[in-house]
C-alpha atoms as one frame of an Amber mdcrd trajectory, in Angstrom:
protein
 -57.516 -76.432  13.899 -54.915 -78.787  15.357 -54.820 -80.735  12.073 -54.218
 -77.480  10.205 -51.237 -76.655  12.450 -49.739 -80.089  11.916 -50.193 -79.726
   8.139 -48.426 -76.367   8.165 -45.557 -77.801  10.198 -45.172 -80.724   7.792
 -45.145 -78.389   4.799 -42.487 -76.193   6.394 -40.356 -79.269   7.044 -40.578
 -80.079   3.338 -38.986 -76.728   2.532 -42.224 -74.928   1.716 -43.617 -71.798
   3.254 -47.361 -72.381   3.166 -49.632 -69.522   4.076 -53.404 -69.720   4.125
 -55.151 -66.399   3.654 -58.691 -67.197   4.729 -58.908 -70.666   6.251 -58.582
 -74.118   4.738 -60.526 -75.392   1.757 -62.449 -78.626   1.907 -63.060 -81.216
  -0.786 -65.469 -78.856  -2.562 -62.559 -76.490  -3.281 -63.381 -74.044  -0.504
 -65.402 -73.537   2.663 -68.834 -72.003   2.316 -68.659 -72.170  -1.466 -65.609
 -69.931  -1.755 -62.991 -70.702  -4.408 -59.687 -72.073  -3.117 -56.586 -71.120
  -5.109 -53.254 -72.879  -4.646 -50.438 -70.565  -5.753 -46.810 -71.749  -6.071
 -44.487 -68.732  -6.204 -40.898 -68.788  -7.500 -39.433 -67.180  -4.401 -38.552
 -63.727  -3.093 -35.452 -63.077  -5.194 -36.172 -59.465  -6.137 -38.186 -56.349
  -5.433 -40.316 -57.278  -8.460 -41.160 -60.686  -7.014 -42.024 -59.233  -3.606
 -44.440 -56.797  -5.281 -45.901 -59.658  -7.341 -46.542 -61.742  -4.215 -48.134
 -58.818  -2.363 -50.429 -58.112  -5.321 -51.586 -61.744  -5.436 -52.161 -62.004
  -1.679 -54.036 -58.704  -1.414 -56.109 -59.349  -4.548 -57.192 -62.785  -3.310
 -58.411 -61.248  -0.073 -60.307 -58.511  -1.939 -61.865 -61.057  -4.312 -62.948
 -63.374  -1.492 -60.747 -66.198  -2.781 -59.116 -68.545  -0.271 -55.386 -68.523
  -1.019 -52.929 -71.290  -0.253 -49.491 -69.814  -0.971 -46.059 -71.435  -1.206
 -42.603 -69.924  -1.713 -40.413 -72.343  -3.715 -37.162 -70.553  -2.823 -36.046
 -70.754  -6.471 -36.241 -74.569  -6.539 -38.364 -76.460  -9.058 -38.689 -79.493
  -6.779 -40.329 -77.264  -4.136 -42.864 -75.988  -6.669 -43.689 -79.518  -7.813
 -44.183 -80.576  -4.168 -46.461 -77.583  -3.591 -48.560 -78.364  -6.675 -48.922
 -81.996  -5.563 -49.963 -80.758  -2.120 -52.643 -78.568  -3.720 -53.895 -81.551
  -5.762 -54.185 -83.625  -2.558 -56.045 -80.758  -0.862 -58.447 -80.627  -3.824
 -58.148 -76.889  -4.387 -60.409 -75.455  -7.092 -57.647 -73.830  -9.176 -53.825
 -74.007  -9.211 -51.664 -71.098 -10.417 -47.908 -70.835 -10.461 -44.963 -68.911
 -11.840 -42.549 -71.632 -13.038 -38.928 -71.426 -11.865 -37.750 -72.841 -15.214
 -39.498 -73.659 -18.504 -38.974 -77.451 -18.664 -39.987 -80.454 -16.565 -43.637
 -79.766 -15.718 -45.584 -82.322 -17.780 -45.815 -85.060 -15.139 -47.195 -82.938
 -12.302 -49.510 -80.970 -14.601 -50.925 -84.234 -15.973 -51.665 -85.171 -12.345
 -53.586 -81.899 -11.938 -55.459 -82.524 -15.192 -56.398 -86.053 -14.053 -57.731
 -84.514 -10.827 -59.790 -82.029 -12.909 -58.015 -79.043 -11.348 -57.410 -76.272
 -13.908 -53.976 -74.613 -13.976 -53.069 -70.995 -14.758 -49.494 -69.951 -15.581
 -48.503 -66.518 -14.323 -45.513 -64.361 -15.294 -43.443 -67.223 -16.750 -44.317
 -69.749 -19.438 -43.410 -73.437 -19.836 -42.105 -75.201 -22.956 -44.487 -78.176
 -22.933 -45.972 -79.056 -26.350 -49.169 -80.164 -24.563 -51.182 -76.936 -24.278
 -54.072 -78.801 -22.642 -52.096 -78.966 -19.379 -52.978 -75.363 -18.515 -55.910
 -73.061 -19.246 -54.085 -69.787 -19.873 -50.905 -67.764 -19.433 -51.041 -64.344
 -17.757 -47.935 -62.211 -17.984 -45.487 -60.261 -20.078 -43.979 -60.692 -23.521
 -40.352 -61.160 -22.455 -39.063 -61.251 -26.046 -40.666 -57.850 -26.622 -38.984
 -56.550 -23.452 -35.584 -57.702 -24.732 -36.296 -56.057 -28.089 -37.155 -52.767
 -26.386 -33.817 -52.863 -24.544 -32.013 -53.580 -27.822 -33.854 -50.800 -29.645
 -32.869 -48.273 -26.981 -29.240 -49.416 -27.320 -29.171 -49.088 -31.107 -30.586
 -45.562 -30.863 -28.196 -44.565 -28.079 -25.120 -45.834 -29.938 -26.391 -45.441
 -33.498 -23.704 -42.892 -34.386 -20.837 -44.806 -32.748 -18.114 -45.674 -35.278
 -16.173 -48.333 -33.352 -17.253 -51.526 -31.601 -19.806 -51.205 -28.807 -18.869
 -53.727 -26.125 -21.814 -55.095 -24.146 -21.873 -57.233 -21.004 -25.077 -59.091
 -20.157 -26.399 -60.114 -16.755 -28.811 -62.954 -17.490 -31.642 -64.093 -15.263
 -32.031 -67.576 -13.786 -30.657 -70.156 -16.236 -33.466 -71.955 -18.057 -36.187
 -69.517 -16.985 -38.546 -68.018 -19.558 -37.601 -64.370 -18.866 -33.885 -65.125
 -19.146 -34.285 -67.087 -22.384 -36.663 -64.606 -23.991 -35.049 -61.344 -22.881
 -31.748 -62.633 -24.220 -33.335 -63.596 -27.553 -35.232 -60.333 -28.052 -32.146
 -58.238 -27.340 -29.857 -60.406 -29.506 -32.300 -60.279 -32.437 -32.230 -56.470
 -32.486 -28.482 -55.929 -32.129 -27.653 -58.673 -34.675 -28.449 -56.227 -37.490
 -25.170 -54.326 -36.868 -21.868 -56.158 -36.250 -20.457 -53.274 -34.172 -22.632
 -54.416 -31.248 -20.677 -57.147 -29.490 -21.724 -59.072 -26.370 -18.255 -59.636
 -24.881 -19.453 -61.387 -21.704 -22.768 -62.946 -20.654 -23.469 -64.764 -17.398
 -26.357 -65.420 -15.043 -26.788 -63.124 -12.065 -29.751 -65.244 -10.891 -32.040
 -62.187 -10.792 -30.532 -61.115  -7.446 -28.741 -57.929  -6.419 -25.918 -59.768
  -4.656 -25.162 -62.033  -7.611 -25.448 -59.122 -10.038 -22.760 -57.296  -8.083
 -20.541 -60.397  -7.932 -20.743 -61.114 -11.676 -20.237 -57.451 -12.619 -17.079
 -57.411 -10.506 -15.809 -60.356 -12.566 -16.774 -58.630 -15.832 -14.858 -55.489
 -14.844 -11.737 -57.544 -14.150 -11.916 -59.645 -17.322 -13.057 -57.024 -19.850
 -10.729 -54.065 -20.598 -13.515 -52.050 -22.274 -17.209 -52.149 -21.356 -19.551
 -49.629 -22.971 -22.935 -51.028 -21.964 -24.489 -53.293 -19.347 -27.729 -55.062
 -20.278 -29.354 -56.533 -17.157 -32.322 -58.904 -17.394 -33.758 -57.321 -14.242
 -33.341 -54.217 -12.104 -32.011 -55.944  -8.996 -28.981 -57.260 -10.907 -28.448
 -53.799 -12.411 -28.541 -52.229  -8.951 -25.962 -54.737  -7.701 -23.827 -54.031
 -10.762 -23.922 -50.294 -10.014 -22.240 -51.010  -6.668 -19.486 -52.956  -8.447
 -19.006 -50.227 -11.084 -18.707 -47.511  -8.448 -16.312 -49.627  -6.371 -14.113
 -49.948  -9.485 -13.905 -46.157  -9.708 -16.191 -45.818 -12.719 -19.355 -43.762
 -13.117 -22.502 -45.835 -13.829 -24.677 -44.226 -16.464 -21.712 -42.404 -17.997
 -18.595 -44.596 -18.202 -20.850 -47.638 -18.579 -24.390 -47.116 -19.886 -27.020
 -49.351 -18.283 -30.323 -50.689 -19.584 -32.423 -53.055 -17.456 -35.878 -54.607
 -17.220 -38.597 -54.405 -14.522 -39.306 -50.864 -13.340 -39.025 -51.296  -9.572
 -38.874 -48.102  -7.522 -35.159 -48.395  -6.653 -34.284 -48.669 -10.347 -36.444
 -45.685 -11.278 -34.644 -43.717  -8.569 -31.283 -44.792 -10.030 -32.582 -43.743
 -13.459 -33.695 -40.372 -12.081 -30.212 -40.002 -10.539 -28.535 -40.815 -13.877
 -26.975 -44.107 -12.744 -29.226 -46.174 -15.054 -29.973 -44.911 -18.563 -33.137
 -46.784 -19.568 -35.633 -49.160 -17.938 -38.093 -51.432 -19.747 -41.138 -52.084
 -17.576 -42.348 -55.540 -16.536 -45.512 -55.138 -14.471 -45.645 -57.354 -11.338
 -49.137 -56.307 -10.231 -50.916 -59.287 -11.766 -53.152 -60.024  -8.772 -56.429
 -58.408  -9.910 -56.222 -59.957 -13.401 -55.314 -63.345 -11.914 -58.282 -63.391
  -9.514 -60.626 -62.498 -12.377 -59.219 -65.432 -14.369 -59.453 -67.785 -11.376
 -63.175 -67.030 -11.026 -63.819 -67.573 -14.743 -61.813 -70.820 -14.893 -63.452
 -72.135 -11.705 -66.863 -71.467 -13.308 -65.862 -73.407 -16.410 -65.794 -70.343
 -18.661 -63.553 -70.159 -21.719 -60.604 -67.756 -21.362 -57.990 -66.589 -23.899
 -54.929 -68.860 -24.158 -52.623 -65.904 -23.504 -53.260 -62.609 -21.705 -50.517
 -59.983 -21.716 -50.046 -57.141 -19.262 -49.738 -53.527 -20.424 -46.250 -52.126
 -19.957 -44.165 -49.067 -20.836 -40.538 -47.848 -20.837 -38.798 -45.190 -18.759
 -36.209 -42.538 -19.501 -34.947 -40.109 -16.861 -37.847 -37.656 -17.201 -40.609
 -40.304 -17.083 -38.877 -42.034 -14.136 -38.935 -38.782 -12.147 -42.630 -38.346
 -13.002 -43.512 -41.935 -12.006 -41.577 -42.123  -8.728 -44.035 -40.367  -6.353
 -46.832 -42.828  -7.187 -44.732 -45.962  -7.661 -46.144 -48.810  -5.556 -43.137
 -51.147  -5.683
């Protein structure tokens, strides 16, 4: 027990928040035959991410899987350190949601050498070596961007002049930021009246979304639409729009991605116009995959979550039961 406390203290000193759900796993990948899962989370940057973490922690407990959890605080070096720690601890399976797409080959080759299978959740990596991980569980971010673009082209289909769009991007280099930008851009490219007049990262956070939107409002004389890569940035932007004396949802139409409860409330209130869902509750599916991978079973290379879209009416209907 004393050793465990010292290990936790050392991990915290390295900038990691390591939590063990049900005790510590031994060299067999778990005590009493249980599966030990090492999970390296991106951080706690948004309501979506908090719900994602809760789903994983609760689902591990329900499934009887011993969970070693780390919060990388949005830093790739922290995730790499956590993965190396899991390799040293000889966990049975490693899963993580990569902060960015690039730079994972070295540490994942170390996991492969140690015969520890890896599962990617929520975000993909750009490595050409597909043998470094068993499967990807998450959303189709390009499709989410396309859905946002399709809503926009319907909403402004009859507009005769230019439609000026500002874009709040997610974390630079991350899969959702890259893909949501691409999907949206592909759809609006068909009509030259749709113009992205400003695009900048808001780092997926409410505070940064507000800060960048303030800058957009000062630099752009005419903004018709805000496209936010996640709800938290959109919610921050709403504060900036209101502070500038404009009416969000009317003076500036807003489309965002995620479907967190606060955004659905803003949609119900008319401050957001459309929300594309990205489901964070991946825990049950992940634990099912962990068990299959640990048993050496073959799993699909890619497993996508089922997601929808919300307008004002469907947001009002969904709110009473919304878990996050």
